[in-house]
DRENDOKE-374698 format. One record per residue (C-alpha): y, z negated, x negated; residue in three letters. Coordinates in steps of 0.02 Angstrom, whole numbers. Layout:
DRENDOKE-374698
+--------+--------+--------+-----+
!      v !      w !      u ! res !
+--------+--------+--------+-----+
!      Y !      Z !      X ! ALA !
...
+--------+--------+--------+-----+
//
This chain:
DRENDOKE-374698
+--------+--------+--------+-----+
!      v !      w !      u ! res !
+--------+--------+--------+-----+
!   5860 !  -4873 !  -3688 ! UNK !
!   5974 !  -4838 !  -3540 ! UNK !
!   6007 !  -4961 !  -3400 ! UNK !
!   5883 !  -4882 !  -3278 ! UNK !
!   5742 !  -4882 !  -3405 ! UNK !
!   5782 !  -5060 !  -3455 ! UNK !
!   5776 !  -5118 !  -3275 ! UNK !
!   5611 !  -5030 !  -3247 ! UNK !
!   5534 !  -5112 !  -3400 ! UNK !
!   5594 !  -5283 !  -3347 ! UNK !
!   5517 !  -5259 !  -3175 ! UNK !
!   5352 !  -5208 !  -3254 ! UNK !
!   5355 !  -5360 !  -3368 ! UNK !
!   5393 !  -5473 !  -3220 ! UNK !
!   5248 !  -5401 !  -3119 ! UNK !
!   5129 !  -5418 !  -3265 ! UNK !
!   5182 !  -5599 !  -3290 ! UNK !
!   5164 !  -5638 !  -3105 ! UNK !
!   4986 !  -5571 !  -3106 ! UNK !
!   4946 !  -5673 !  -3262 ! UNK !
!   5015 !  -5833 !  -3187 ! UNK !
!   4923 !  -5802 !  -3023 ! UNK !
!   4760 !  -5776 !  -3117 ! UNK !
!   4782 !  -5937 !  -3215 ! UNK !
!   4827 !  -6036 !  -3060 ! UNK !
!   4681 !  -5973 !  -2957 ! UNK !
!   4556 !  -5993 !  -3098 ! UNK !
!   4611 !  -6172 !  -3128 ! UNK !
!   4605 !  -6215 !  -2942 ! UNK !
!   4446 !  -6124 !  -2890 ! UNK !
!   4351 !  -6089 !  -3050 ! UNK !
!   4346 !  -5922 !  -3141 ! UNK !
!   4186 !  -5864 !  -3057 ! UNK !
!   4263 !  -5880 !  -2884 ! UNK !
!   4419 !  -5781 !  -2926 ! UNK !
!   4428 !  -5598 !  -2881 ! UNK !
!   4550 !  -5461 !  -2926 ! UNK !
!   4597 !  -5448 !  -2743 ! UNK !
!   4639 !  -5633 !  -2736 ! UNK !
!   4748 !  -5619 !  -2890 ! UNK !
!   4840 !  -5469 !  -2818 ! UNK !
!   4867 !  -5560 !  -2653 ! UNK !
!   4932 !  -5716 !  -2741 ! UNK !
!   5056 !  -5609 !  -2838 ! UNK !
!   5106 !  -5512 !  -2681 ! UNK !
!   5052 !  -5343 !  -2748 ! UNK !
!   4917 !  -5218 !  -2704 ! UNK !
!   4745 !  -5201 !  -2785 ! UNK !
!   4802 !  -5033 !  -2854 ! UNK !
!   4954 !  -5115 !  -2933 ! UNK !
!   4841 !  -5242 !  -3018 ! UNK !
!   4738 !  -5099 !  -3091 ! UNK !
!   4897 !  -5020 !  -3161 ! UNK !
!   4923 !  -5174 !  -3269 ! UNK !
!   4752 !  -5250 !  -3306 ! UNK !
!   4574 !  -5187 !  -3312 ! UNK !
!   4496 !  -5354 !  -3264 ! UNK !
!   4535 !  -5531 !  -3209 ! UNK !
!   4493 !  -5591 !  -3385 ! UNK !
!   4623 !  -5476 !  -3460 ! UNK !
!   4750 !  -5544 !  -3337 ! UNK !
!   4705 !  -5722 !  -3388 ! UNK !
!   4735 !  -5688 !  -3572 ! UNK !
!   4895 !  -5589 !  -3553 ! UNK !
!   4991 !  -5742 !  -3612 ! UNK !
!   4894 !  -5741 !  -3775 ! UNK !
!   4936 !  -5558 !  -3797 ! UNK !
!   5122 !  -5590 !  -3771 ! UNK !
!   5123 !  -5734 !  -3895 ! UNK !
!   5029 !  -5633 !  -4025 ! UNK !
!   5154 !  -5490 !  -4010 ! UNK !
!   5294 !  -5616 !  -4034 ! UNK !
!   5202 !  -5677 !  -4189 ! UNK !
!   5206 !  -5500 !  -4258 ! UNK !
!   5393 !  -5492 !  -4227 ! UNK !
!   5420 !  -5654 !  -4323 ! UNK !
!   5317 !  -5587 !  -4468 ! UNK !
!   5410 !  -5421 !  -4474 ! UNK !
!   5578 !  -5511 !  -4479 ! UNK !
!   5539 !  -5592 !  -4646 ! UNK !
!   5573 !  -5519 !  -4819 ! UNK !
!   5438 !  -5400 !  -4877 ! UNK !
!   5433 !  -5474 !  -5052 ! UNK !
!   5384 !  -5649 !  -4997 ! UNK !
!   5207 !  -5709 !  -5022 ! UNK !
!   5103 !  -5653 !  -4870 ! UNK !
!   5025 !  -5823 !  -4836 ! UNK !
!   5197 !  -5903 !  -4839 ! UNK !
!   5259 !  -5772 !  -4715 ! UNK !
!   5109 !  -5797 !  -4601 ! UNK !
!   5121 !  -5986 !  -4604 ! UNK !
!   5308 !  -5986 !  -4570 ! UNK !
!   5287 !  -5865 !  -4424 ! UNK !
!   5146 !  -5968 !  -4348 ! UNK !
!   5249 !  -6127 !  -4356 ! UNK !
!   5401 !  -6043 !  -4281 ! UNK !
!   5298 !  -5971 !  -4139 ! UNK !
!   5223 !  -6141 !  -4103 ! UNK !
!   5396 !  -6218 !  -4095 ! UNK !
!   5457 !  -6081 !  -3979 ! UNK !
!   5309 !  -6095 !  -3861 ! UNK !
!   5298 !  -6284 !  -3851 ! UNK !
!   5468 !  -6348 !  -3902 ! UNK !
!   5412 !  -6528 !  -3897 ! UNK !
!   5336 !  -6519 !  -3723 ! UNK !
!   5175 !  -6454 !  -3648 ! UNK !
!   5198 !  -6296 !  -3543 ! UNK !
!   5114 !  -6291 !  -3373 ! UNK !
!   5001 !  -6145 !  -3420 ! UNK !
!   4919 !  -6250 !  -3555 ! UNK !
!   4855 !  -6376 !  -3428 ! UNK !
!   4775 !  -6233 !  -3333 ! UNK !
!   4700 !  -6160 !  -3491 ! UNK !
!   4629 !  -6330 !  -3539 ! UNK !
!   4536 !  -6338 !  -3373 ! UNK !
!   4459 !  -6168 !  -3408 ! UNK !
!   4411 !  -6193 !  -3591 ! UNK !
!   4230 !  -6241 !  -3557 ! UNK !
!   4188 !  -6079 !  -3465 ! UNK !
!   4067 !  -5984 !  -3578 ! UNK !
!   4120 !  -5814 !  -3513 ! UNK !
!   4300 !  -5830 !  -3572 ! UNK !
!   4274 !  -5852 !  -3759 ! UNK !
!   4239 !  -5666 !  -3793 ! UNK !
!   4398 !  -5617 !  -3702 ! UNK !
!   4502 !  -5737 !  -3804 ! UNK !
!   4427 !  -5667 !  -3963 ! UNK !
!   4464 !  -5491 !  -3899 ! UNK !
!   4647 !  -5536 !  -3871 ! UNK !
!   4661 !  -5586 !  -4054 ! UNK !
!   4559 !  -5438 !  -4115 ! UNK !
!   4674 !  -5317 !  -4023 ! UNK !
!   4822 !  -5372 !  -4129 ! UNK !
!   4725 !  -5379 !  -4292 ! UNK !
!   4751 !  -5195 !  -4336 ! UNK !
!   4940 !  -5206 !  -4317 ! UNK !
!   4946 !  -5365 !  -4420 ! UNK !
!   4837 !  -5286 !  -4554 ! UNK !
!   4955 !  -5138 !  -4566 ! UNK !
!   5104 !  -5255 !  -4586 ! UNK !
!   5017 !  -5355 !  -4721 ! UNK !
!   4969 !  -5197 !  -4815 ! UNK !
!   5156 !  -5166 !  -4841 ! UNK !
!   5167 !  -5335 !  -4926 ! UNK !
!   5020 !  -5321 !  -5045 ! UNK !
!   5000 !  -5229 !  -5208 ! UNK !
!   4855 !  -5198 !  -5324 ! UNK !
!   4681 !  -5137 !  -5287 ! UNK !
!   4592 !  -5131 !  -5118 ! UNK !
!   4751 !  -5162 !  -5017 ! UNK !
!   4672 !  -5092 !  -4858 ! UNK !
!   4524 !  -5209 !  -4869 ! UNK !
!   4623 !  -5361 !  -4924 ! UNK !
!   4751 !  -5340 !  -4785 ! UNK !
!   4613 !  -5332 !  -4655 ! UNK !
!   4529 !  -5486 !  -4724 ! UNK !
!   4692 !  -5581 !  -4731 ! UNK !
!   4738 !  -5532 !  -4552 ! UNK !
!   4566 !  -5579 !  -4485 ! UNK !
!   4565 !  -5744 !  -4578 ! UNK !
!   4738 !  -5793 !  -4521 ! UNK !
!   4709 !  -5751 !  -4338 ! UNK !
!   4543 !  -5843 !  -4336 ! UNK !
!   4624 !  -5998 !  -4411 ! UNK !
!   4763 !  -5989 !  -4282 ! UNK !
!   4642 !  -5966 !  -4136 ! UNK !
!   4532 !  -6110 !  -4193 ! UNK !
!   4682 !  -6224 !  -4223 ! UNK !
!   4750 !  -6192 !  -4048 ! UNK !
!   4579 !  -6218 !  -3969 ! UNK !
!   4555 !  -6378 !  -4068 ! UNK !
!   4723 !  -6443 !  -4009 ! UNK !
!   4684 !  -6401 !  -3828 ! UNK !
!   4525 !  -6504 !  -3844 ! UNK !
!   4604 !  -6644 !  -3949 ! UNK !
!   4791 !  -6652 !  -3905 ! UNK !
!   4825 !  -6812 !  -4001 ! UNK !
!   4964 !  -6743 !  -4110 ! UNK !
!   5097 !  -6608 !  -4091 ! UNK !
!   5029 !  -6431 !  -4089 ! UNK !
!   5140 !  -6387 !  -4237 ! UNK !
!   5055 !  -6519 !  -4344 ! UNK !
!   4882 !  -6456 !  -4298 ! UNK !
!   4929 !  -6276 !  -4342 ! UNK !
!   5013 !  -6329 !  -4503 ! UNK !
!   4863 !  -6433 !  -4556 ! UNK !
!   4743 !  -6290 !  -4522 ! UNK !
!   4847 !  -6165 !  -4620 ! UNK !
!   4868 !  -6281 !  -4768 ! UNK !
!   4682 !  -6319 !  -4771 ! UNK !
!   4640 !  -6134 !  -4773 ! UNK !
!   4776 !  -6076 !  -4894 ! UNK !
!   4716 !  -5981 !  -5047 ! UNK !
!   4678 !  -6102 !  -5187 ! UNK !
!   4782 !  -6094 !  -5345 ! UNK !
!   4674 !  -6063 !  -5497 ! UNK !
!   4697 !  -6196 !  -5633 ! UNK !
!   4853 !  -6152 !  -5730 ! UNK !
!   4894 !  -6009 !  -5611 ! UNK !
!   5043 !  -5971 !  -5501 ! UNK !
!   5077 !  -5867 !  -5347 ! UNK !
!   5154 !  -5696 !  -5373 ! UNK !
!   5277 !  -5615 !  -5253 ! UNK !
!   5135 !  -5512 !  -5180 ! UNK !
!   5038 !  -5664 !  -5124 ! UNK !
!   4904 !  -5648 !  -5256 ! UNK !
!   4868 !  -5776 !  -5390 ! UNK !
!   4903 !  -5750 !  -5574 ! UNK !
!   4808 !  -5845 !  -5709 ! UNK !
!   4881 !  -5847 !  -5883 ! UNK !
!   4772 !  -5761 !  -6014 ! UNK !
!   4645 !  -5876 !  -6094 ! UNK !
!   4684 !  -5898 !  -6278 ! UNK !
!   4555 !  -5831 !  -6397 ! UNK !
!   4448 !  -5961 !  -6479 ! UNK !
!   4505 !  -6003 !  -6653 ! UNK !
!   4382 !  -5957 !  -6788 ! UNK !
!   4262 !  -6094 !  -6833 ! UNK !
!   4295 !  -6181 !  -6993 ! UNK !
!   4184 !  -6117 !  -7130 ! UNK !
+--------+--------+--------+-----+
//
């Protein structure tokens, strides 16, 4: 990427972020129903057309932060060795992302998100933000699995992990009594695949159970 292209991409990222922050601020101050695309564009000092170049709706602008964080999560997953157990990789990436985002303090955007959490119209858009990244995560996990039905198993694992993460974050927003990292860690541990009795985890993230010894012949 040359210097001109890099500068252009940074400007685009800055504009997208400005629109996101304006949408959050206005929604928290006035309520989501009162916010319009025009108001968001005005607050970010851009035109309505510029808004449309970046987002298709005010809800998409509101959840841009989730999209950025989920793409960062993918980066953290891809950085890890491909032969490590997938659930270990996912858990480690989730904890690292949480540390990066919060770093021991509560970011200002979270206060705004907390004020909006009760709005019934926002839940589908949050789910959509997670669903949009699910296919990429599934493809990454497929590289880390072996055996039968890899395509199906990778999709199930991706969907399960992202749902756990979304619920854990939402739970913490509603009950912020402990550090976010602890809430995420607890959720991931609670949902981790169970080890069969006498089994152990293989490098592919599946579980291996030793063969059951044949019954000895009954005494005659």
